[in-house]
C-alpha positions in Angstrom: -7.0 22.3 3.8 -9.1 23.1 6.2 -12.7 21.8 5.9 -14.2 21.8 9.6 -15.1 25.8 9.3 -17.4 25.1 6.5 -19.3 22.3 8.2 -21.3 24.2 11.4 -19.8 21.8 14.1 -20.2 23.9 17.4 -19.9 21.2 19.4 -16.9 21.4 22.5 -16.1 17.7 21.1 -13.4 17.1 19.1 -14.1 16.7 15.0 -11.9 13.9 13.8 -13.9 12.1 10.9 -16.3 13.0 8.4 -18.1 10.5 5.9 -18.9 12.1 2.8 -20.3 10.7 -0.8 -17.3 12.2 -3.1 -14.1 12.5 -2.1 -12.9 14.6 -5.4 -15.6 16.9 -3.0 -12.3 17.4 -0.4 -10.9 19.4 -2.9 -13.4 22.7 -2.5 -14.6 22.5 1.1 -17.9 24.2 0.2 -18.5 21.4 -2.5 -18.2 18.8 0.6 -21.2 15.9 0.4 -21.2 15.5 3.6 -23.3 12.1 5.7 -21.7 12.9 9.0 -19.6 14.2 11.1 -18.0 11.9 13.8 -16.0 12.2 16.9 -14.1 9.2 16.9 -13.8 5.8 14.9 -12.8 2.0 16.7 -11.8 -0.8 14.7 -10.5 1.3 11.8 -6.8 -0.2 12.3 -6.5 -3.8 12.6 -3.1 -6.2 13.0 -2.0 -8.1 10.2 -3.5 -11.4 9.8 -1.2 -14.1 8.7 -2.1 -15.5 5.0 -3.8 -19.1 5.2 -1.6 -21.7 4.7 -3.0 -23.6 1.9 -1.1 -26.6 -0.3 -0.5 -25.2 -3.7 0.3 -28.0 -6.3 2.2 -26.0 -9.2 1.6 -28.9 -11.9 3.7 -29.0 -15.2 6.9 -27.3 -13.8 9.9 -27.6 -16.9 12.2 -30.8 -15.3 15.4 -28.4 -16.4 13.9 -25.3 -14.6 15.4 -23.3 -11.5 12.5 -23.8 -9.4 12.5 -27.6 -10.0 16.0 -27.8 -8.9 15.7 -25.9 -5.9 12.4 -27.8 -4.9 13.8 -31.1 -5.6 17.1 -30.5 -3.3 17.7 -33.2 -0.9 15.5 -32.7 2.1 18.7 -32.2 4.5 19.8 -29.7 2.6 17.3 -27.2 2.3 13.1 -27.7 1.2 12.1 -24.0 2.3 11.8 -21.7 -0.6 11.3 -18.5 0.9 9.2 -16.1 -0.7 7.8 -16.8 -3.9 5.4 -14.8 -6.4 3.0 -16.6 -9.1 2.4 -14.2 -12.0 -0.9 -15.3 -13.4 -0.4 -15.1 -17.3 -2.9 -14.6 -20.3 -2.0 -17.1 -22.7 -2.4 -15.0 -26.2 -0.3 -12.0 -25.1 1.3 -12.9 -21.9 0.2 -9.8 -19.8 -0.4 -10.4 -16.6 -3.9 -9.7 -14.6 -2.9 -10.2 -11.1 -0.1 -11.9 -9.0 -0.3 -14.5 -5.8 2.1 -14.0 -3.4 3.5 -17.5 -1.5 4.8 -16.6 1.7 7.4 -19.1 3.6 7.1 -21.7 1.0 8.3 -25.1 2.1 8.4 -28.3 -0.2 6.3 -31.1 0.8 6.8 -33.5 -2.1 7.7 -33.8 -5.5 6.8 -36.3 -8.6 7.0 -36.5 -12.3 4.1 -34.9 -14.0 1.7 -38.0 -15.1 2.3 -39.1 -19.0 5.1 -36.4 -19.5 8.8 -37.0 -18.7 10.0 -33.4 -19.2 7.9 -32.0 -16.5 7.6 -32.0 -12.4 4.8 -31.7 -10.3 6.1 -29.8 -7.6 3.4 -29.9 -3.9 4.5 -26.8 -1.7 2.8 -25.5 1.8 2.9 -21.8 1.5 0.7 -18.8 2.9 -1.3 -17.7 0.2 -2.0 -13.7 -0.2 -3.0 -10.8 -2.6 -5.1 -12.8 -4.6 -7.9 -11.1 -7.3 -9.7 -14.2 -7.6 -10.4 -15.0 -4.1 -11.9 -11.7 -3.5 -14.0 -12.3 -6.3 -14.6 -16.1 -5.2 -13.4 -17.9 -7.9 -12.5 -21.4 -7.1 -9.5 -21.7 -9.6 -7.9 -19.5 -12.5 -9.2 -20.4 -16.0 -7.5 -23.0 -17.9 -6.3 -20.4 -20.6 -3.8 -19.1 -18.0 -0.1 -19.7 -17.5 1.9 -19.2 -14.9 5.5 -18.1 -14.2 7.3 -17.9 -10.4 9.6 -15.9 -9.4 11.4 -14.7 -5.7 9.2 -12.4 -4.0 12.8 -10.4 -3.3 14.4 -10.2 -6.5 12.2 -8.4 -8.4 14.5 -7.9 -12.0 15.7 -11.7 -11.9 14.2 -13.7 -14.7 11.5 -15.9 -13.2 12.7 -19.3 -11.7 10.4 -21.3 -13.6 6.8 -22.1 -15.0 4.0 -24.4 -15.1 1.1 -25.3 -16.6 -1.9 -25.2 -13.6 -1.7 -23.8 -10.3 -3.8 -25.8 -7.9 -4.5 -24.2 -4.7 -3.9 -20.6 -5.1 -7.9 -19.5 -4.5 -8.9 -20.5 -1.1 -12.7 -19.8 -0.9 -12.0 -18.4 2.4 -13.8 -14.7 2.4 -12.6 -12.1 4.4 -14.5 -11.7 7.8 -13.6 -8.3 9.2 -14.9 -6.7 12.1 -17.3 -3.7 11.6 -16.0 -0.2 11.7 -17.6 1.9 14.8 -18.2 5.3 14.1 -18.5 7.3 18.0 -20.3 10.1 18.1 -21.7 10.9 14.8 -24.0 13.8 13.9 -26.0 12.6 10.8 -26.8 14.6 7.8 -30.3 14.8 6.3 -29.3 12.1 3.6 -27.9 9.6 6.0 -30.9 10.1 8.3 -33.0 9.1 5.5 -30.9 6.2 4.7 -31.5 5.3 8.4 -35.2 4.9 7.9 -35.1 2.9 4.7 -35.8 -1.0 6.0 -33.6 -1.6 2.5 -31.4 0.6 1.5 -29.7 0.2 -1.6 -25.7 -0.3 -1.6 -24.0 3.5 -1.2 -21.4 4.0 -3.7 -18.3 6.3 -3.5 -18.6 6.7 0.2 -15.6 7.8 2.3 -14.1 8.0 5.7 -12.2 11.3 5.8 -9.5 12.0 8.8 -8.7 15.5 9.9 -6.0 16.7 11.8 -6.6 19.2 14.8 -6.7 22.2 12.4 -9.4 20.6 10.6 -7.3 19.8 7.5 -7.7 16.4 5.9 -4.9 13.6 6.6 -6.1 10.8 4.9 -9.2 9.1 3.4 -10.1 5.7 2.3 -13.1 4.1 0.8 -16.2 2.4 3.3 -18.9 0.2 2.7 -22.0 1.9 4.2 -23.5 -1.2 5.4 -25.1 -0.1 8.4 -25.0 -3.2 11.2 -26.3 -1.0 13.9 -27.5 2.1 15.4 -27.4 3.1 19.0 -27.2 6.8 20.8 -23.8 7.6 21.3 -21.5 7.0 24.3 -20.1 10.4 24.5 -23.6 11.7 24.8 -24.5 15.3 23.5 -27.5 13.5 21.0 -25.1 12.1 18.4 -25.1 8.3 17.4 -22.7 5.7 17.1 -22.6 3.8 14.2 -21.1 0.6 13.0 -20.5 -0.3 9.4 -20.3 -3.9 8.3 -17.6 -3.0 6.0 -16.3 -6.0 4.0 -12.8 -4.4 2.7 -9.6 -5.6 3.0 -7.5 -2.9 3.1 -7.8 -1.0 6.5 -4.5 0.8 8.0 -2.6 -1.4 10.2 -2.0 -1.1 14.2 1.1 1.0 13.8 -0.7 3.3 11.7 -2.4 4.6 14.6 0.2 6.1 16.4 1.3 7.8 13.3 -1.9 9.1 12.4 -1.6 10.7 16.2 1.9 12.3 15.3 0.4 13.7 12.4 -3.1 14.6 14.2 -0.8 17.6 16.1 0.2 19.1 12.4 3.1 18.1 10.0 6.3 16.8 11.7 8.5 20.0 12.1 11.8 17.6 12.5 13.6 15.3 10.0 13.9 11.5 10.6 10.9 11.2 12.9 9.7 8.2 10.2 13.1 6.5 10.6 12.5 4.0 13.6 9.0 2.5 11.7 8.7 -0.8 9.4 8.8 -0.9 6.1 4.7 -1.0 6.2 4.9 1.8 8.9 7.1 4.1 6.6 4.4 3.4 3.6 1.9 5.0 6.3 3.7 8.0 7.1 4.9 8.2 3.0 1.0 8.3 2.2 0.7 11.3 5.1 3.4 13.8 3.6 2.0 16.2 1.2 3.4 17.8 -2.8 3.0 21.7 -1.7 2.7 24.2 -1.2 6.6 24.6 -0.2 7.1 28.2 1.1 9.3 30.8 -0.1 11.2 28.3 -2.3 8.2 27.7 -4.7 9.1 27.0 -8.0 13.2 28.4 -7.7 15.9 26.4 -8.8 19.5 26.3 -7.7 21.2 26.0 -4.4 22.5 22.9 -2.5 20.3 20.1 -0.5 22.1 17.4 2.0 19.8 14.1 1.9 20.6 11.7 5.3 21.2 8.4 3.6 21.3 6.6 7.3 18.1 5.3 7.0 17.1 5.1 3.2 17.0 0.8 3.9 14.0 0.7 1.9 12.0 1.8 -0.8 9.7 4.3 1.4 12.3 5.5 3.6 14.5 6.2 0.5 11.3 8.7 -0.9 11.2 10.1 2.7 14.8 11.0 3.2 14.9 12.9 -0.5 11.7 14.7 0.2 12.8 15.9 3.2 16.1 16.7 1.9 14.8 18.8 -1.1 11.4 20.4 0.5 11.8 19.4 4.6 9.7 17.4 6.9 6.3 16.7 6.2 6.9 16.8 2.4 7.6 14.4 -0.8 9.0 14.4 -4.0 7.6 11.6 -5.2 6.8 8.2 -3.6 7.7 5.7 -6.3 10.1 6.2 -9.5 7.3 7.7 -11.6 6.2 10.4 -9.2 9.7 11.3 -8.5 10.4 12.0 -12.1 6.9 13.7 -12.6 7.8 15.8 -9.4 11.3 17.0 -11.2 9.5 17.8 -13.4 8.4 21.5 -12.7 5.3 22.3 -11.0 5.0 24.2 -7.3 8.4 22.3 -6.0 12.2 23.6 -6.2 12.9 23.0 -9.8 15.7 21.9 -10.8 18.9 22.3 -12.0 20.0 22.1 -8.3 22.9 20.0 -6.2 21.9 17.6 -4.0 24.2 15.8 -1.9 23.7 12.3 -0.2 25.2 11.7 2.4 25.6 7.9 3.4 25.0 6.6 -0.3 26.5 3.2 0.5 23.8 2.5 2.7 21.2 2.5 -0.3 23.5 1.6 -2.5 24.0 -1.9 -0.7 20.3 -2.5 0.2 18.7 -2.2 -3.3 21.9 -3.9 -4.9 19.9 -7.1 -5.3 16.5 -4.9 -6.5 16.7 -4.5 -10.1 13.7 -2.4 -11.1 12.3 -4.6 -14.1 12.3 -8.1 -15.6 16.0 -8.2 -17.1 17.2 -4.9 -16.1 20.6 -4.6 -14.9 20.1 -1.5 -12.7 18.9 -1.3 -9.2 16.2 0.8 -7.6 19.2 2.7 -6.4 20.7 3.2 -9.9 17.6 4.2 -11.6 16.8 6.9 -9.0 20.1 8.4 -9.8 19.2 8.0 -13.3 16.2 10.4 -12.8 17.9 12.7 -10.7 20.5 13.1 -13.6 17.8 13.1 -16.3 15.9 15.8 -14.8 18.9 18.3 -14.4 19.7 17.2 -10.6 23.5 17.1 -9.9 24.0 14.0 -7.3 27.3 14.0 -5.0 27.7 10.9 -3.4 29.6 11.1 0.2 
């Protein structure tokens, strides 16, 4: 989708970013609620910061649980528990409003729960990540919640154990990311009015939109428009440089910069360009892929397609390989199980029935052997993909 032809950008400088009020307007370029056009952005990509190490106490773990058995092994044997996930569960209906990831967990000590011979208190050292409550500055989870602990890498296994209270999961360390600098901005009247206001109200639903060389939207993300600094632009041409004190912690990783530069020149024309990337980089690539249009094969069924399974070594890699096999480079047939089922249900794609020859399928089968999809489920992620393909009418030949 091309938007630049509607925006009146008549300078010799490249136009790479837009600041818009409402991302839904991007579906209709003539309705874009534009705040500024920008030549470039700095500070958008950040290196991943390791989660802060905390002392976490899991109070009241059942003595006969697998978690206690692992944590009370002799230190000489192994006191490292790897990565764990703590599910925070409502005591009444057992729904899980959030979970907390404990990274590189080590056992500091363990002791009987005071006054309770059937339970153990575990004192752990861990990096604490992905906490909803940290963002809300809540020091501890409500006492009406209980906690289940499971392995972070074995999705479908039964929990390792439970605890009655988890102390240290919610450190009050609010993130302080560096500002995002919008370089060479041409503000609209709406933004100029904001710059003149000494006490501006918070601006909701503001989006930073990245364009490719042809003026098509590559991706967009929400930003906080808390303008920390305004000055004449380093690129000149009567433009401005703006510093946004963006407090969000979901900025793209440094690896994404090179990926976005690749896509800036247009959608990829060769398969497997994503193969050398890390899992995080593959997710970045997957978010850039598009579900349509697909050219002359739109809505047609039948035919035989070949899936290169050599690089289906993680979830994004598996879905990227499926999308490229059926639709070509830069296209996706769903980035998870839900959307895979949805894409195969019809619409502007290749419609089943058709045949998919999956080469080197043993690589994915081995990779996902230990990753069951649901708690208690016996099938792996690979098996569930095969089930979805089969139920949608795709004949899969495993090679």
